GURO-743576 format. One record per atom (N, C-alpha, C): z, x, y. Coordinates in pm, whole numbers, padded with zeros to 5 digits, always signed. Example, Ala and Ser with C-alpha at 12.3 -4.5 7.8 and 13.67 -1.06 7.14 Angstrom:
residues 2
+00780+01319-00569/+00780+01230-00450/+00780+01320-00330/+00708+01285-00225/+00714+01367-00106/+00787+01290+00003/
***
This chain:
residues 89
+04793+19535+11823/+04829+19405+11769/+04962+19417+11695/+05051+19328+11726/+05185+19333+11666/+05181+19280+11523/+05272+19330+11440/+05280+19286+11301/+05309+19137+11291/+05377+19080+11391/+05410+18939+11388/+05290+18852+11424/+05182+18914+11468/+05063+18840+11509/+04940+18907+11447/+04914+18881+11318/+04807+18953+11251/+04666+18902+11281/+04652+18790+11354/+04520+18733+11378/+04470+18772+11516/+04350+18829+11519/+04282+18859+11644/+04157+18774+11650/+04136+18708+11763/+04023+18618+11781/+03942+18665+11901/+03821+18715+11874/+03730+18754+11981/+03650+18632+12022/+03652+18599+12152/+03585+18480+12202/+03499+18513+12323/+03425+18413+12366/+03350+18418+12491/+03341+18276+12544/+03292+18260+12664/+03279+18127+12724/+03136+18106+12768/+03080+17988+12760/+03130+17876+12680/+03098+17897+12533/+03182+17846+12446/+03162+17868+12303/+03236+17758+12227/+03162+17661+12177/+03222+17552+12102/+03291+17597+11975/+03232+17694+11905/+03295+17743+11782/+03424+17819+11813/+03429+17886+11929/+03552+17955+11972/+03664+17853+11994/+03629+17744+12063/+03726+17638+12088/+03774+17578+11957/+03683+17556+11864/+03720+17500+11733/+03812+17594+11656/+03784+17724+11661/+03868+17822+11590/+04009+17823+11650/+04019+17823+11782/+04151+17821+11846/+04226+17694+11810/+04157+17581+11807/+04222+17454+11770/+04274+17458+11627/+04193+17508+11535/+04235+17515+11395/+04361+17601+11382/+04360+17717+11447/+04476+17806+11439/+04600+17741+11500/+04584+17677+11615/+04698+17608+11678/+04750+17496+11589/+04659+17417+11530/+04701+17306+11443/+04779+17356+11322/+04748+17475+11274/+04818+17532+11158/+04942+17610+11199/+04967+17621+11330/+05084+17695+11377/+05068+17845+11362/+04944+17892+11363/+04916+18035+11345/+04896+18099+11481/+04984+18194+11513/+04972+18267+11639/+04852+18362+11630/+04788+18384+11743/+04674+18475+11745/+04665+18543+11880/+04602+18658+11879/+04572+18730+12002/+04426+18701+12034/+04401+18644+12152/+04264+18615+12193/+04214+18726+12283/+04095+18775+12251/+04030+18874+12336/+03900+18809+12384/+03898+18771+12513/+03783+18704+12573/+03685+18810+12621/+03567+18811+12562/+03468+18914+12593/+03364+18869+12694/+03388+18758+12763/+03289+18704+12856/+03245+18806+12960/+03335+18889+13007/+03300+18985+13112/+03346+19127+13081/+03354+19161+12955/+03408+19292+12918/+03314+19364+12822/+03221+19440+12877/+03121+19511+12797/+03185+19613+12702/+03288+19682+12748/+03354+19782+12663/+03418+19716+12541/+03478+19601+12560/+03540+19530+12448/+03433+19478+12352/+03316+19443+12404/+03206+19401+12316/+03165+19517+12225/+03161+19637+12281/+03130+19755+12201/+03236+19775+12092/+03362+19754+12128/+03471+19766+12032/+03456+19663+11919/+03417+19542+11955/+03394+19438+11855/+03286+19481+11757/+03177+19535+11806/+03069+19582+11718/+03118+19690+11624/+03200+19782+11676/+03255+19888+11592/+03346+19833+11484/+03428+19734+11518/+03525+19679+11423/+03464+19586+11321/+03361+19506+11362/+03311+19401+11274/+03164+19414+11238/+03088+19488+11319/+02945+19495+11298/+02873+19370+11345/+02944+19281+11413/+02890+19152+11457/+02900+19136+11608/+02809+19057+11664/+02816+19021+11805/+02808+18871+11825/+02837+18795+11722/+02842+18650+11735/+02987+18608+11758/+03005+18490+11814/+03139+18445+11850/+03168+18310+11789/+03296+18290+11752/+03404+18386+11756/+03396+18484+11641/+03472+18589+11651/+03495+18679+11538/+03645+18680+11514/+03683+18660+11390/+03824+18650+11352/+03859+18768+11264/+03969+18834+11298/+04021+18942+11214/+04162+18905+11172/+04192+18933+11047/+04329+18919+10997/+04372+19060+10963/+04468+19110+11039/+04500+19251+11033/+04377+19327+11080/+04330+19419+11002/+04209+19493+11035/+04087+19439+10962/+04107+19332+10885/+03999+19277+10803/+03918+19171+10878/+03791+19199+10907/+03707+19096+10968/+03676+18987+10865/+03699+18861+10904/+03669+18753+10810/+03546+18673+10852/+03496+18693+10972/+03377+18622+11018/+03409+18532+11134/+03332+18424+11143/+03345+18329+11253/+03420+18203+11213/+03394+18097+11290/+03466+17971+11266/+03440+17914+11128/+03316+17916+11085/+03285+17856+10954/+03359+17927+10841/+03367+18058+10849/+03440+18135+10747/+03590+18106+10756/+03642+18095+10879/+03782+18062+10899/+03813+17925+10839/+03726+17829+10865/+03745+17694+10811/+03741+17694+10658/+03648+17767+10601/+03638+17774+10455/+03766+17835+10395/+03818+17940+10457/+03942+18001+10409/+04059+17902+10419/+04062+17827+10527/+04167+17727+10545/+04158+17620+10437/+04039+17571+10413/+04020+17462+10318/+04053+17501+10174/+04023+17627+10138/+04050+17664+09998/+04186+17732+09977/+04267+17739+10084/+04401+17796+10073/+04408+17946+10088/+04295+18011+10104/+04294+18158+10114/+04351+18208+10247/+04340+18128+10354/+04389+18171+10484/+04538+18199+10477/+04612+18107+10420/+04757+18124+10407/+04791+18249+10326/+04717+18273+10219/+04739+18391+10135/+04712+18520+10212/+04603+18523+10289/+04571+18642+10368/+04679+18669+10472/+04727+18564+10536/+04832+18580+10637/+04962+18627+10573/+04995+18574+10456/+05117+18615+10386/+05111+18762+10349/+04994+18810+10313/+04977+18950+10274/+04998+19043+10393/+04979+18993+10516/+04998+19073+10637/+05142+19079+10681/+05224+18987+10631/+05365+18980+10674/+05446+19096+10625/
***
């Protein structure tokens, strides 16, 4: 993951919360790397190692797992998302 793109979004299909997370990030102008795990068992194992979770989406800022869509939304609403992203710059 490049330093200019600190957000990694693990997704699968179909997934309404994944779509909502991508929309929120796009609306805020936040670039992200999407890793679609719909057909990638090895990447699912990597997700478990990185986050300890197998629910979707999973959002990481830098190497820090922040959770799923609801956690992303909460960070956005209270202003913490911008602070976390600034700390990665």
